[in-house]
C-alpha positions in Angstrom: 51.3 4.4 -69.0 54.2 2.7 -70.8 54.3 -1.1 -71.0 58.0 -1.3 -71.3 60.5 -1.1 -68.5 64.1 -2.2 -67.6 62.9 -4.2 -64.6 59.6 -5.5 -63.3 59.2 -6.3 -59.6 56.2 -8.4 -58.8 55.0 -7.8 -55.3 55.3 -4.7 -53.2 55.8 -6.4 -49.8 58.8 -6.5 -47.5 61.5 -7.5 -50.1 59.8 -6.1 -53.2 59.6 -2.5 -51.8 63.2 -2.2 -50.9 64.3 -3.9 -54.1 62.3 -1.6 -56.3 63.5 1.5 -54.5 67.1 0.5 -54.5 67.1 -0.2 -58.3 65.2 3.0 -59.1 67.7 5.1 -57.1 70.8 3.6 -58.6 73.1 5.9 -60.5 71.7 5.1 -64.0 68.1 5.4 -62.8 66.6 2.5 -64.8 62.9 2.3 -65.4 61.3 0.1 -62.8 57.7 -1.1 -62.6 56.5 -2.3 -59.2 53.3 -4.3 -59.5 51.1 -5.1 -56.5 47.9 -7.2 -56.4 46.5 -5.2 -53.5 45.8 -1.5 -53.0 47.4 1.5 -51.3 46.3 2.6 -47.9 46.9 6.3 -47.1 47.8 7.7 -43.7 48.5 6.1 -40.4 45.0 5.0 -39.3 45.9 1.3 -39.8 49.4 1.6 -38.4 48.9 2.4 -34.7 51.0 0.1 -32.5 48.2 -0.3 -29.9 46.3 -2.2 -32.6 49.2 -4.2 -33.9 47.9 -7.6 -33.0 44.4 -7.0 -34.4 45.0 -5.5 -37.8 45.4 -9.0 -39.4 42.1 -10.1 -38.0 40.0 -7.0 -38.5 41.0 -5.9 -41.9 40.4 -8.7 -44.4 41.1 -6.3 -47.3 44.8 -6.6 -46.3 44.8 -10.3 -46.6 44.4 -13.0 -49.3 42.1 -15.2 -47.2 44.3 -18.3 -47.6 43.8 -21.5 -45.4 45.7 -24.7 -45.4 44.3 -28.1 -46.2 43.3 -30.1 -43.1 46.3 -30.8 -41.0 46.4 -34.4 -39.5 48.8 -33.4 -36.7 46.6 -30.5 -35.7 43.3 -32.4 -35.3 42.6 -32.4 -39.0 41.8 -28.7 -38.9 42.3 -26.1 -41.7 44.8 -23.5 -40.5 44.6 -19.8 -41.5 47.5 -18.6 -43.6 47.6 -14.8 -43.2 49.4 -13.1 -46.1 49.6 -9.3 -46.4 48.0 -7.7 -49.5 48.6 -4.2 -50.6 51.6 -1.9 -50.6 53.8 -3.1 -47.7 52.6 -6.7 -47.9 52.7 -8.4 -44.5 54.5 -5.5 -42.9 51.1 -3.9 -42.7 49.7 -6.7 -40.6 52.5 -8.6 -38.8 53.1 -8.5 -35.1 56.0 -6.0 -35.6 58.7 -8.2 -34.0 62.2 -7.5 -35.3 64.3 -10.6 -34.5 67.1 -11.8 -36.7 67.8 -15.4 -35.7 71.1 -17.3 -35.1 74.5 -16.7 -36.5 75.0 -20.4 -37.1 71.8 -20.6 -39.2 72.9 -18.0 -41.7 76.4 -19.5 -41.9 74.8 -22.9 -42.7 72.7 -21.2 -45.4 75.9 -19.7 -46.9 77.7 -23.0 -46.9 74.7 -24.9 -48.4 74.5 -22.6 -51.4 78.1 -21.7 -51.9 77.3 -18.1 -51.4 79.2 -16.2 -48.6 76.8 -13.2 -49.1 74.2 -15.2 -47.2 76.4 -15.8 -44.1 75.8 -14.0 -40.9 78.3 -11.2 -41.2 77.1 -10.3 -44.7 73.5 -10.4 -43.7 74.2 -8.2 -40.7 76.1 -5.7 -43.0 73.0 -5.6 -45.2 70.6 -5.0 -42.3 72.7 -2.1 -41.1 72.1 -0.3 -44.4 68.3 -0.2 -43.9 67.8 -0.4 -40.1 67.2 2.8 -38.1 67.2 1.6 -34.5 66.1 4.0 -31.7 66.5 3.0 -28.0 64.8 5.2 -25.5 64.9 3.7 -22.0 64.6 5.1 -18.5 67.1 3.9 -15.9 64.7 1.2 -14.6 64.7 -0.5 -18.0 68.4 -0.2 -18.9 69.3 -3.3 -17.0 67.4 -5.4 -19.6 69.0 -3.9 -22.7 72.6 -3.4 -23.8 73.3 -3.2 -27.6 76.2 -5.1 -28.9 78.7 -2.8 -30.7 78.6 -3.2 -34.5 75.4 -5.2 -34.6 72.8 -2.5 -35.5 72.1 0.2 -38.0 71.0 3.7 -37.0 70.5 5.6 -40.2 68.4 3.5 -42.5 64.9 3.8 -43.7 63.2 1.1 -41.6 62.3 2.7 -38.2 62.6 0.1 -35.3 62.6 0.9 -31.7 63.0 -0.3 -28.1 61.4 1.8 -25.5 59.6 5.0 -25.7 56.8 4.0 -23.5 57.1 0.4 -22.2 54.3 -1.5 -20.5 55.0 -2.2 -16.8 54.0 -5.8 -17.1 57.0 -6.5 -19.3 59.2 -6.2 -16.2 57.2 -8.9 -14.5 57.6 -11.2 -17.5 61.3 -10.6 -17.8 61.9 -11.1 -14.1 59.8 -14.3 -14.1 62.0 -15.7 -16.9 65.1 -15.0 -14.9 63.5 -16.6 -11.8 62.7 -19.6 -13.9 66.4 -20.0 -14.7 66.7 -18.5 -18.2 69.6 -16.2 -19.1 68.9 -12.5 -19.6 70.0 -11.7 -23.2 70.5 -8.0 -23.5 70.8 -8.0 -27.3 69.0 -10.9 -29.1 69.9 -9.5 -32.5 73.7 -9.9 -32.4 73.7 -13.5 -33.7 73.1 -15.2 -30.4 69.4 -15.0 -29.6 69.5 -17.5 -26.7 67.8 -16.3 -23.5 65.0 -13.9 -22.6 65.1 -10.3 -23.8 63.4 -7.1 -24.8 63.9 -6.8 -28.6 63.1 -4.1 -31.1 59.8 -3.7 -32.9 59.0 -2.1 -36.2 57.4 1.1 -34.9 58.4 4.5 -33.8 56.4 6.8 -31.5 53.4 4.5 -31.6 53.3 4.2 -35.4 54.0 1.0 -37.4 56.8 1.0 -39.9 55.9 -0.8 -43.2 58.0 -1.4 -46.2 55.7 1.0 -48.0 56.2 3.8 -45.4 59.9 3.2 -45.4 60.5 3.0 -49.2 57.5 3.9 -51.2 55.5 6.7 -49.6 56.0 10.2 -50.9 58.5 9.0 -53.5 59.0 11.3 -56.4 61.0 9.1 -58.7 59.8 9.5 -62.4 61.5 6.2 -63.2 59.6 4.1 -60.6 56.1 3.3 -61.6 53.9 1.7 -58.8 51.0 -0.2 -60.2 48.4 -1.3 -57.6 45.3 -3.4 -57.7 46.9 -5.4 -60.5 47.3 -9.2 -60.2 50.1 -10.7 -62.3 48.8 -14.0 -63.7 51.7 -15.3 -65.9 55.3 -14.7 -66.7 56.0 -14.2 -70.4 58.9 -16.0 -72.0 60.8 -15.9 -75.3 62.3 -19.3 -75.4 64.1 -19.7 -72.0 64.2 -15.9 -71.3 61.6 -14.1 -69.2 60.6 -11.0 -71.0 57.5 -9.7 -69.2 54.3 -10.4 -67.3 50.6 -10.7 -68.1 48.0 -9.3 -65.7 44.5 -10.4 -64.9 43.1 -7.9 -67.4 45.2 -9.4 -70.2 47.6 -6.5 -70.3 51.2 -7.4 -71.1 54.1 -5.5 -69.5 57.6 -6.0 -70.7 61.1 -5.7 -69.1 64.3 -5.4 -71.2 66.5 -6.7 -68.4 64.8 -8.8 -65.7 61.7 -10.0 -64.1 62.0 -10.1 -60.2 59.5 -12.0 -58.2 58.9 -10.8 -54.6 55.3 -12.0 -54.1 56.1 -14.1 -51.0 56.4 -17.8 -50.2 52.8 -18.6 -51.3 52.2 -16.4 -54.3 55.7 -16.5 -55.9 55.5 -20.3 -56.3 51.9 -20.0 -57.5 53.0 -17.5 -60.2 55.9 -19.7 -61.2 53.7 -22.8 -61.5 51.1 -20.9 -63.5 53.9 -19.9 -65.9 55.3 -23.4 -66.4 58.1 -23.4 -63.9 57.7 -26.3 -61.5 57.3 -30.1 -61.2 56.8 -31.5 -64.7 54.1 -34.0 -63.7 52.1 -31.5 -61.8 52.1 -29.0 -64.6 51.3 -31.4 -67.3 48.4 -32.8 -65.3 46.9 -29.2 -65.4 47.7 -28.7 -69.1 50.4 -26.1 -68.4 53.3 -26.0 -70.8 56.6 -26.8 -68.9 59.3 -24.2 -69.2 61.6 -25.6 -66.4 61.2 -28.8 -64.4 62.0 -27.5 -60.9 60.7 -28.4 -57.4 58.8 -25.1 -57.1 56.4 -25.1 -54.1 58.2 -27.9 -52.3 60.1 -27.4 -49.0 57.4 -25.2 -47.3 58.5 -24.4 -43.8 56.6 -22.3 -41.1 56.9 -21.8 -37.3 54.2 -24.0 -35.7 52.9 -22.7 -32.4 50.3 -22.8 -29.8 48.8 -19.8 -27.9 48.6 -20.1 -24.1 46.6 -17.5 -22.2 46.1 -16.8 -18.5 43.6 -14.7 -16.6 45.6 -12.2 -14.5 44.4 -10.3 -11.5 44.5 -6.5 -10.7 47.9 -4.8 -10.8 49.4 -6.7 -13.7 48.4 -4.4 -16.6 46.0 -1.6 -17.3 45.2 -2.7 -20.9 41.6 -3.7 -20.3 40.9 -1.0 -17.7 41.3 1.6 -20.4 39.6 -0.3 -23.1 36.5 -0.8 -20.9 36.3 3.0 -20.2 34.5 4.3 -23.2 35.1 8.0 -22.4 38.7 7.4 -21.4 39.4 5.4 -24.5 37.9 8.1 -26.7 40.1 10.7 -25.1 43.1 8.4 -25.5 42.4 8.1 -29.2 42.4 11.9 -29.5 45.7 12.2 -27.6 47.2 9.5 -29.8 46.7 11.7 -32.9 49.1 14.1 -31.3 51.6 11.4 -30.5 50.9 11.1 -26.7 48.6 9.5 -24.2 48.2 6.0 -22.7 47.6 4.3 -26.1 51.3 5.1 -27.0 52.1 2.4 -24.4 49.5 -0.2 -25.0 50.8 -3.3 -26.8 54.2 -1.6 -27.2 56.2 -4.4 -25.5 56.6 -8.0 -26.4 59.4 -9.8 -24.5 60.8 -12.9 -26.3 62.7 -15.9 -25.2 64.7 -18.2 -27.5 65.6 -21.3 -25.7 67.3 -24.7 -25.9 66.6 -27.9 -24.1 69.5 -30.3 -24.0 67.4 -33.4 -23.3 66.0 -33.1 -26.8 69.4 -34.0 -28.2 69.3 -37.3 -26.3 66.0 -38.4 -27.8 65.3 -41.1 -30.3 63.7 -38.5 -32.5 66.9 -36.5 -32.6 69.0 -39.5 -33.3 66.9 -40.2 -36.4 67.7 -36.8 -37.9 70.3 -36.4 -40.7 73.8 -35.6 -39.5 73.7 -32.0 -41.1 70.4 -31.3 -39.2 71.8 -32.6 -35.9 75.0 -30.5 -36.4 73.0 -27.3 -36.9 70.5 -27.9 -34.0 73.2 -28.5 -31.4 75.0 -25.2 -32.2 75.0 -23.0 -29.2 73.3 -20.1 -30.9 70.5 -22.1 -32.5 67.2 -22.2 -30.4 64.8 -25.1 -30.2 61.8 -22.9 -29.4 60.6 -19.4 -28.7 58.2 -17.7 -26.4 56.7 -14.4 -27.7 55.0 -13.0 -24.6 52.4 -10.3 -24.2 50.4 -10.7 -27.3 46.6 -10.5 -28.0 43.8 -11.9 -26.0 43.0 -15.4 -27.3 40.2 -16.3 -27.5 39.2 -12.7 -28.3 35.6 -13.1 -27.1 36.7 -14.0 -23.5 35.0 -11.8 -21.0 36.2 -10.3 -17.7 33.9 -9.5 -14.8 36.4 -7.3 -13.0 37.7 -4.4 -15.3 40.9 -4.3 -13.3 41.7 -7.9 -14.4 43.6 -8.7 -17.6 45.5 -11.5 -19.3 48.9 -12.8 -20.3 49.4 -14.5 -23.6 52.3 -16.7 -24.7 52.9 -17.8 -28.3 54.9 -21.0 -27.7 56.6 -21.6 -31.0 58.8 -24.3 -32.6 62.0 -23.1 -34.2 63.9 -25.0 -36.9 61.0 -27.2 -37.9 62.0 -30.5 -39.6 58.6 -30.9 -41.3 58.2 -29.9 -44.9 55.1 -28.9 -46.7 54.1 -27.9 -50.2 52.3 -25.2 -52.3 50.5 -26.5 -55.4 47.9 -25.3 -57.9 44.3 -26.3 -57.6 43.9 -25.6 -61.3 45.4 -23.6 -64.2 43.0 -20.7 -63.4 45.1 -17.9 -61.8 42.1 -16.7 -59.9 41.9 -19.9 -57.9 43.6 -20.0 -54.6 46.6 -22.3 -54.3 46.6 -25.5 -52.3 48.7 -24.9 -49.1 49.8 -28.0 -47.1 52.3 -27.0 -44.4 52.3 -30.5 -42.9 52.7 -29.0 -39.5 54.4 -31.2 -36.9 54.4 -34.2 -39.3 58.0 -34.9 -38.2 58.2 -36.7 -34.8 61.1 -34.4 -33.7 58.9 -31.3 -34.2 56.2 -32.8 -32.1 58.6 -33.6 -29.3 60.1 -30.0 -29.3 56.7 -28.3 -29.2 55.6 -30.6 -26.4 58.8 -29.7 -24.5 58.3 -26.0 -25.1 54.7 -26.0 -23.8 55.9 -27.7 -20.6 58.6 -25.0 -20.2 55.9 -22.3 -20.6 53.9 -23.8 -17.8 57.0 -23.7 -15.6 57.5 -20.0 -16.4 54.0 -19.0 -15.3 54.8 -20.5 -11.9 57.7 -18.1 -11.3 57.0 -15.7 -8.4 56.9 -12.5 -10.4 54.0 -13.9 -12.5 52.4 -16.4 -10.2 51.2 -13.7 -7.8 48.9 -12.3 -10.5 47.6 -15.5 -12.0 43.9 -16.3 -11.3 43.4 -19.2 -13.7 44.1 -20.5 -17.3 41.9 -19.2 -20.1 43.5 -21.3 -22.8 46.1 -23.9 -21.8 46.6 -27.7 -21.4 44.7 -29.2 -18.5 48.0 -30.4 -17.0 51.6 -30.9 -18.0 51.1 -34.6 -18.8 52.0 -35.8 -22.2 48.5 -36.7 -23.1 47.0 -33.3 -22.1 49.7 -31.4 -24.0 49.2 -33.6 -27.1 45.5 -33.0 -26.9 46.0 -29.3 -26.5 48.3 -29.2 -29.6 45.5 -30.9 -31.6 42.9 -28.3 -30.7 45.0 -25.1 -30.4 48.0 -25.6 -32.7 48.5 -23.1 -35.6 51.2 -21.5 -37.7 52.9 -18.2 -36.8 52.3 -16.9 -40.3 56.0 -17.3 -41.4 55.7 -19.4 -44.6 59.1 -19.7 -46.3 61.5 -21.7 -48.4 59.2 -22.8 -51.3 61.6 -21.7 -54.1 64.7 -23.1 -52.4 68.1 -21.7 -53.0 71.1 -24.0 -53.7 73.6 -25.3 -56.1 72.4 -25.7 -59.7 73.3 -29.4 -59.6 71.1 -30.0 -56.6 67.8 -31.3 -57.8 66.0 -30.1 -54.6 66.7 -26.4 -55.4 65.2 -23.8 -57.7 67.5 -20.7 -57.6 71.2 -20.2 -57.3 72.9 -18.0 -54.7 72.4 -15.0 -57.1 68.7 -15.7 -56.9 68.5 -16.7 -60.6 66.0 -19.4 -61.5 67.8 -22.5 -62.7 67.8 -23.0 -66.4 66.1 -19.7 -67.3 67.3 -16.2 -68.1 66.0 -12.9 -67.0 64.2 -14.2 -64.0 65.1 -14.0 -60.3 63.2 -14.6 -57.0 63.9 -12.2 -54.1 61.7 -12.9 -51.1 61.2 -15.5 -48.3 60.7 -18.2 -50.8 64.4 -18.6 -51.3 66.1 -19.5 -47.9 67.0 -23.2 -47.8 65.9 -23.2 -44.2 63.7 -20.8 -42.2 65.8 -18.9 -39.8 64.7 -18.6 -36.1 62.8 -15.5 -35.0 60.4 -13.4 -37.0 61.6 -13.3 -40.6 60.5 -9.8 -41.8 64.1 -8.6 -41.1 65.4 -11.5 -43.3 63.0 -10.5 -46.1 64.3 -7.0 -46.1 67.9 -8.3 -46.2 67.0 -10.5 -49.2 65.7 -7.4 -51.0 68.8 -5.4 -50.2 71.2 -8.1 -51.3 69.2 -8.8 -54.5 69.4 -5.1 -55.4 73.1 -4.9 -54.8 73.6 -8.0 -57.0 71.5 -6.6 -59.8 73.1 -3.1 -59.7 76.6 -4.6 -59.8 75.7 -7.1 -62.6 74.1 -4.5 -64.9 76.4 -1.6 -63.9 73.5 0.5 -62.9 
């Protein structure tokens, strides 16, 4: 194996896979090394949609095992920080939701960094190059979905879908939202996500799409070398120019053109810090030579949330009825191998609602925000919170006496968090896990918004289409009083596994930023970051779609700059 390439991409996750593939298939066919700390998982055994909410929890080999430091605003608990490991990164284990966010959020990003390529229309153009959306709906479902012309791609590598086999309970959920007074949004990915809708998911015919299945599997490119089970521990420099990387075995691999970091919002800052790129005082305290004094690891943003779960009576869903039938489930697994059967439908549908609450803008907490933050939050397309409905049973060990009963789960989630956390090193040892402090809900406005969102979810469950099935709460606040909701947040609050923004993009003269709009690290040559570390703010929704777009845009920039 050669140790010299034109480009090295560190991390074969969402952004890294598309970036490496695009570079390797450019006209001049440069030599590209894609280095991944985890392994390669063959076949589709871990990619069935019916299992999409459990893969994260049941396959620790696909995860780094990170947890946060104790969070004061969540009852001083350590909070799990799931991060995908292996070819495909977090696309192997995420909940498959494919939601873009708000037009105004991307336009604010573009304005903040002086880079129009990060505005909504440009982002949408990039998405259409890799998206392959399929919509298969029967007449009874068509009233819930109507695609906006020009807002989707239909010939890219990333298979996403609406329909096929939808779960009947999704209709009850959608109708209850309408009864509760929320607008039906027939296309939440056209730049205006506000309302309740039935969005796409990253699967096709019951099989999960990962960045590996889309861009890396079955490739036969002699100029793309994929190296797995290889942890990069340090970036090598010649003066201020990045020239290569060193691995955990001491091997040095060199790139004549650029080093591209796509290891995600936890491991990209970790690698930069280990390599001397970060806050000077932190690095010197660990005995690390400083290459660039930049705020790497700062500005950590996630989507804090709480799960709420109800015990539902007969007629709501058949999920548990099949799972409790050993012979029937065995037969369903056999049918699934042939692309048919009831498991094609199970966990196939997750309605989402992106909502605003105008009373928030009259609060003291809102008045205390900066004018730019206020200006973004009041924009009509920018949601305050989200409900992702129809997820896994929480707690998973809850038992049902009647096999015809089932459950309904809400993930009640804060959008546009104002709290800012940090990723730091625990030592100069690259094998040590980083210190992750999201500072969930430390900002008073965040706490107010999540409190409001929980109260709205309690209202939703009382709508006629759902209330007729509800037996009792499994996991929920004792009442809608402030004190009960606050107590519930303390014991049940968590993150939705969307860490971002730790290598913040911005103008080079802005001391709070680390990379420019071309993704180049300030003050250094031959080094870019292309993953969810770089957005200045975390867009609404579920950001895998944004990570793909970052990889696509990065590739286009590099191809143009190097005339590839």
